[in-house]
C-alpha positions in Angstrom: 20.2 -12.8 6.4 23.4 -11.2 5.0 23.4 -7.9 6.7 25.9 -6.2 4.7 24.1 -7.1 1.5 21.0 -5.6 3.4 22.9 -2.3 4.2 24.3 -1.9 0.8 20.8 -2.1 -0.7 19.6 0.3 2.1 22.4 2.9 1.2 21.8 2.3 -2.8 18.2 3.4 -2.0 19.1 6.4 0.2 21.5 7.4 -2.7 18.9 7.1 -5.2 16.3 9.0 -3.1 18.3 12.3 -2.7 18.0 12.7 -6.7 14.3 12.4 -6.5 11.5 15.0 -6.4 9.2 15.0 -3.6 6.1 15.8 -5.6 4.4 12.5 -6.5 2.2 13.5 -9.3 3.3 14.6 -12.8 1.2 17.3 -14.3 0.1 15.2 -17.2 -1.1 12.3 -14.9 -4.1 12.2 -12.7 -3.2 8.9 -11.0 -1.3 9.4 -8.0 0.9 6.7 -6.6 -0.2 4.7 -3.7 1.0 1.9 -1.8 -0.8 0.2 1.4 -1.0 -3.4 3.4 -3.9 -5.2 3.4 -3.7 -5.4 7.1 -1.8 -3.5 9.9 -2.3 -6.5 12.5 -2.0 -10.1 11.9 -2.8 -13.0 14.0 -0.1 -15.4 15.6 -1.4 -18.1 13.1 -1.6 -15.5 10.0 1.1 -16.3 7.4 0.6 -13.8 4.6 0.1 -10.0 4.1 -0.5 -8.2 0.8 1.5 -5.2 -0.6 -1.0 -3.3 -2.7 -0.1 -0.5 -5.2 -2.2 1.6 -7.4 -1.5 4.5 -9.8 -0.4 5.3 -13.3 0.4 1.8 -14.8 3.3 3.2 -16.9 5.5 3.3 -13.7 7.1 0.7 -11.5 7.9 0.1 -8.0 10.6 -1.8 -6.2 9.9 -2.5 -2.3 12.5 -3.9 0.4 12.0 -5.2 4.0 14.1 -2.7 6.0 13.2 -4.5 9.6 11.8 -7.8 10.5 13.7 -9.4 7.4 14.7 -12.0 9.8 11.3 -13.6 9.7 9.3 -11.8 6.9 10.1 -12.6 2.8 8.8 -11.8 -0.5 9.5 -15.5 -1.3 7.4 -18.4 0.4 10.3 -20.9 0.2 13.6 -18.7 0.9 14.6 -15.4 2.0 13.9 -12.6 -0.2 14.3 -9.1 1.2 13.4 -7.3 -2.1 10.9 -7.4 -5.1 9.7 -5.3 -8.1 6.7 -4.8 -10.0 4.6 -2.5 -12.2 2.1 0.0 -10.6 -1.1 -1.8 -9.9 0.5 -5.0 -9.3 0.4 -6.7 -6.0 3.3 -8.5 -3.9 2.8 -11.2 -0.9 4.8 -11.0 2.1 5.3 -14.5 3.9 6.1 -15.6 7.2 5.4 -18.3 9.7 3.1 -18.6 12.3 4.6 -16.7 15.8 5.1 -19.5 18.3 7.0 -17.1 20.7 6.0 -15.1 23.5 6.7 -11.6 22.0 4.9 -9.9 19.2 6.9 -8.7 16.3 6.8 -6.0 13.6 7.9 -5.7 10.0 8.6 -2.6 7.8 8.6 -2.4 4.2 10.0 0.5 2.2 8.6 1.1 -1.2 9.6 3.8 -3.8 8.0 4.3 -7.1 9.6 5.2 -10.3 7.6 8.4 -10.5 9.6 9.7 -7.4 6.8 8.9 -4.7 8.2 6.6 -2.0 6.6 5.5 1.5 7.1 3.4 4.3 4.7 0.6 5.7 4.7 -1.6 8.6 2.4 -4.3 10.3 2.7 -6.5 13.3 2.1 -10.3 13.8 0.7 -10.9 17.5 1.8 -13.2 20.0 0.4 -16.8 20.3 -1.6 -16.3 23.4 -5.3 -17.2 24.6 -5.4 -13.9 26.4 -4.0 -11.1 23.9 -5.9 -8.0 23.9 -6.4 -8.8 20.0 -8.7 -11.5 21.0 -10.3 -10.4 24.3 -12.2 -7.9 22.7 -13.6 -10.5 20.4 -16.7 -11.8 22.5 -17.5 -14.6 19.7 -13.9 -16.1 19.6 -13.8 -19.6 20.3 -10.3 -21.2 21.6 -8.0 -22.3 19.0 -7.9 -26.0 18.4 -4.8 -28.0 17.3 -5.1 -30.3 14.2 -3.0 -30.5 11.0 -5.9 -30.3 9.0 -7.3 -27.2 10.7 -6.9 -23.8 9.7 -7.9 -20.8 11.9 -8.5 -17.3 9.6 -9.9 -14.2 10.0 -11.5 -12.2 7.2 -11.5 -8.4 7.5 -13.6 -5.8 5.7 -14.0 -1.9 5.5 -17.7 -1.0 6.5 -19.8 1.9 5.2 -19.0 4.0 8.2 -15.2 3.5 7.1 -14.5 1.3 10.2 -12.0 -1.5 9.3 -13.2 -4.3 11.2 -13.1 -7.7 11.2 -15.7 -9.6 9.3 -15.6 -13.2 10.5 -13.3 -16.1 11.8 -13.2 -19.6 10.8 -12.0 -23.0 11.8 -11.5 -24.8 8.7 -10.9 -28.2 8.0 -9.0 -29.1 4.9 -9.8 -32.6 4.9 -13.7 -32.1 4.8 -13.5 -29.2 2.8 -16.1 -27.5 5.5 -15.5 -24.9 8.4 -16.0 -26.8 11.7 -17.0 -23.2 13.2 -17.6 -19.7 12.0 -17.7 -17.0 14.5 -19.0 -13.5 14.1 -20.1 -10.5 15.6 -23.9 -9.2 14.9 -24.4 -5.6 15.1 -26.4 -2.9 13.0 -23.2 -1.3 11.6 -22.5 -4.8 9.7 -26.2 -4.6 8.1 -26.5 -0.7 7.6 -25.8 0.3 4.2 -27.0 -2.0 1.1 -26.4 0.4 -1.6 -22.9 -0.2 -3.1 -20.5 2.0 -5.1 -20.8 0.9 -8.8 -24.1 -0.9 -8.6 -25.9 -3.5 -6.7 -27.3 -3.5 -3.1 -27.9 -6.2 -0.5 -27.2 -9.8 -1.6 -24.1 -9.8 -4.2 -24.3 -13.4 -4.9 -20.5 -13.1 -5.5 -19.7 -17.1 -5.4 -16.0 -17.5 -5.3 -13.0 -19.1 -3.7 -11.4 -17.7 -0.3 -9.7 -14.0 -0.7 -11.4 -13.0 -3.9 -12.0 -9.6 -4.8 -15.0 -8.9 -6.5 -17.2 -5.9 -7.8 -20.5 -5.4 -9.4 -20.4 -5.9 -13.0 -23.6 -6.0 -15.6 -26.2 -6.9 -13.0 -23.9 -9.5 -11.4 -20.4 -9.6 -10.6 -16.8 -10.2 -11.5 -13.6 -11.6 -10.1 -11.0 -8.5 -10.3 -8.3 -10.6 -8.6 -7.4 -13.1 -5.8 -5.7 -11.2 -2.9 -2.9 -13.8 -2.2 -1.1 -15.7 -4.7 -0.1 -18.3 -2.0 -3.0 -18.6 0.0 -3.4 -20.2 3.5 -6.1 -22.1 2.1 -5.2 -23.5 -1.2 -8.3 -23.6 -3.8 -7.7 -27.2 -4.3 -8.7 -27.5 -0.7 -12.0 -25.6 -1.1 -15.2 -26.7 -2.6 -15.7 -25.4 -6.2 -19.2 -23.7 -5.3 -18.3 -21.0 -8.0 -20.0 -22.8 -10.8 -23.2 -23.7 -9.2 -24.6 -26.0 -6.3 -23.2 -29.4 -5.4 -25.7 -31.6 -7.8 -26.6 -33.9 -4.3 -29.8 -31.8 -4.0 -28.1 -29.7 -1.2 -28.0 -26.0 -0.8 -24.6 -24.2 -0.7 -25.6 -23.3 3.1 -24.0 -19.7 4.6 -22.8 -20.3 8.1 -22.4 -16.5 8.2 -25.8 -15.4 6.6 -25.6 -13.1 3.7 -28.3 -11.2 4.9 -26.3 -10.4 8.5 -23.7 -8.6 6.2 -25.1 -5.7 4.0 -22.8 -2.5 4.9 -20.5 -2.9 1.8 -20.1 -5.0 -1.1 -17.0 -6.6 0.3 -18.7 -7.3 3.6 -21.5 -9.0 2.0 -19.2 -10.7 -1.0 -17.2 -12.3 1.6 -20.1 -14.3 2.8 -20.0 -16.1 -0.2 -16.5 -17.6 0.1 -16.2 -21.4 -0.3 -15.0 -21.4 3.1 -18.2 -20.3 4.7 -20.4 -22.8 2.9 -21.6 -26.1 4.4 -23.7 -28.9 2.2 -27.0 -28.3 3.7 -30.7 -30.2 3.2 -32.4 -27.3 0.8 -35.6 -27.9 2.9 -33.7 -27.4 6.2 -31.8 -24.5 4.7 -34.9 -22.7 3.7 -37.0 -23.7 6.7 -36.1 -23.8 10.1 -32.7 -22.7 9.7 -33.7 -19.5 8.1 -36.1 -19.1 11.0 -33.1 -19.4 13.4 -31.0 -16.9 11.2 -33.8 -14.4 10.9 -34.6 -15.0 14.8 -30.8 -14.2 15.6 -30.8 -11.0 13.7 -34.1 -9.9 15.8 -31.4 -9.7 19.1 -29.1 -7.4 17.6 -28.2 -5.0 20.6 -25.9 -1.9 21.1 -23.3 -4.4 22.8 -23.1 -6.8 20.0 -24.6 -10.3 19.7 -22.0 -12.8 19.4 -22.5 -15.8 17.1 -21.0 -19.2 16.3 -22.1 -21.3 13.8 -20.8 -25.0 13.4 -21.3 -28.5 12.1 -20.8 -31.8 13.4 -19.8 -35.0 11.6 -21.2 -38.1 13.3 -21.1 -40.8 10.8 -20.6 -38.5 8.2 -20.5 -39.5 4.5 -18.5 -38.1 1.6 -19.8 -37.1 -1.8 -17.5 -35.8 -5.0 -18.8 -32.4 -6.6 -16.6 -30.9 -9.5 -13.4 -33.2 -8.8 -13.4 -32.1 -4.7 -14.4 -34.8 -2.2 -16.8 -32.8 0.4 -17.9 -34.6 3.7 -21.6 -33.4 4.4 -22.1 -32.4 8.1 -24.6 -34.4 10.0 -25.7 -31.7 12.1 -25.7 -27.8 12.2 -25.6 -25.9 15.2 -25.9 -21.9 16.2 -24.8 -20.5 19.3 -25.9 -17.1 20.5 -24.6 -14.8 23.5 -25.0 -11.0 24.6 -25.5 -9.0 27.6 -29.1 -9.2 29.0 -29.5 -5.4 28.9 -27.9 -5.0 25.6 -26.6 -1.6 26.7 -24.1 -2.4 29.4 -21.2 -0.9 27.3 -19.0 -3.6 28.9 -17.1 -6.0 26.8 -18.0 -9.8 27.5 -14.4 -10.3 29.1 -15.1 -7.8 31.9 -18.3 -8.9 33.0 -18.2 -11.0 36.5 -22.0 -11.6 37.2 -23.6 -14.3 35.0 -26.9 -12.6 35.2 -25.9 -10.0 33.1 -25.2 -12.4 30.4 -27.6 -14.6 28.2 -26.9 -17.6 26.2 -28.5 -20.3 24.0 -27.9 -22.7 21.5 -29.7 -24.5 18.5 -28.6 -28.0 17.4 -30.2 -29.6 14.4 -29.9 -32.8 12.1 -29.0 -31.9 8.7 -32.2 -33.4 7.2 -35.3 -32.3 5.5 -37.4 -33.6 8.9 -35.5 -31.2 11.3 -37.2 -30.5 14.4 -38.7 -26.9 15.2 -36.2 -24.4 16.9 -37.9 -24.9 20.1 -37.2 -28.8 19.9 -33.6 -27.8 18.9 -32.7 -25.6 22.0 -29.4 -26.7 23.8 -26.7 -25.1 26.0 -23.5 -24.0 24.8 -22.1 -26.5 27.1 -23.9 -29.5 25.6 -22.4 -28.2 22.0 -19.0 -28.0 23.5 -19.2 -31.8 24.9 -20.3 -33.0 21.7 -17.8 -31.2 19.6 -14.9 -30.8 21.7 -14.4 -27.2 20.9 -14.4 -24.2 23.4 -16.8 -21.5 22.7 -16.8 -18.0 24.2 -13.3 -18.4 25.4 -13.1 -14.6 26.6 -15.9 -15.2 29.2 -14.5 -14.5 32.8 -13.6 -18.4 33.8 -15.5 -17.7 36.9 -18.8 -17.3 35.3 -18.3 -19.4 31.8 -19.7 -22.5 33.2 -22.9 -20.9 34.4 -23.4 -18.9 31.3 -22.8 -21.8 28.8 -25.4 -23.7 31.0 -28.4 -21.4 30.1 -30.9 -22.3 27.5 -34.0 -20.2 28.3 -35.6 -19.9 25.0 -38.1 -16.8 26.7 -35.0 -14.7 27.3 -34.8 -14.2 23.5 -37.0 -12.8 20.9 -37.7 -15.3 17.8 
C-alpha cells in the first residue's frame, strides 16, 4: 500500500469534515444516516465482512480503510482502501484467512453527504484451537483441513437483543452437503415465535446461504444477499429454493427449524441450502424427528451442545436443477451437556467426567432406519467413523471418558 497516498486521502477527508455540520438530520428528512458492520469479530478462516448503510436514499456515502489496509480491501482481487455508494447500498470488505499467531484489527471511516460520519472497527481472530473465541463454544468440533471443506459460522440477533452465534458448519463444496452442523440449544433460541411484520414460528424461507429475508404476503421474500462475493458461492450450493430434489428425498434440516424460533432471521437461517441434506422422507419424518424432539426435551440452563452430521460410505450422486449432489448414506446426532443442567460452568472448565453426560445416534439414511434405542452410539465411535474430532473444548484429561458414554437412561426421550 502507498502510505503517502493514504495520508493524502485522510488529509482530504479531514479538510472536508471541518466544513461539515455535526447534526446528521435535515429538518425535512425523517431518515437518519447510519452505518454498521455485519460483525465485530470474525474467525481466523472467515474472509469477508459487510459494511451496511441506511438512511435517506438521496444521499451518498464514502468509506476508507484507515487501519488494517495492509490486509483488508474493498476489492476481492486487489488493494482498494476506499469505495463509495448510495445510501441503502452495502459494501463488502475482503481479507485472507489469518494464519498468523496474532489477531488483527481494521478500522473503517465512513462519511455521508448529509454531514454524518462515523468510525467502525472489527477484529479477525488468530488461528488457534484454544482461543477464547472457541473455548466458550461447547459444541465446536475441531477444524479439519481439506481443499473442499469450508468452515463457517452464522450469527443472529435473538428476541432479547443478544447478538450470538446461530450455528457453525463444515461444508463440503464437492458434495454440496455439510459434513457437520454444530449448534447450542437453549431456550433463548426458541423463545419468541412472533416476528415484526408478520409470521410466527417456521418461516419456510428456503434460500441460498446468507440471504436476508422477511415476511411477505403470508410467505417470505428475499430482500438481498449479505455478500456480493460469498465464501460459499451459490453455484456450490444445492438449489433447494424451488422445491425438493425430485428424488423422493426431503430437504432435511441438520439444525431443525423447531430449535430456532426466537426471531425471523434466527429461524430463516435454518432454511439455508448449506443446512440441508438429502434425507429419506420416511426417515426424516419418523425416527429422525423423534430424536430431534427428544433433544429439545434435554435443554438446560447450562446449554445443550449438539452436532449433526453426515456419512458418505459408498454414497451415490444425483442431479437436481443442474447441481450434482452426493446423497449421504448415514446421518448422526451427538448430544452433550452437564448432568446437573445448572452448574454455571462452561464445558472447558469441567475436570470431572461424571459432571458431563454425552450420547450419539447413528442411522442409515433409509426408510427402514432402526429405532433410536438401536441407533445409540458413543461420540467416540462416530469420531472413528468420520475422522472428525468433536467437542474439542472438553478438558483433554476427561475427553475420552466423556466421549465413550452412551447411556440412554441418562436422557429424556
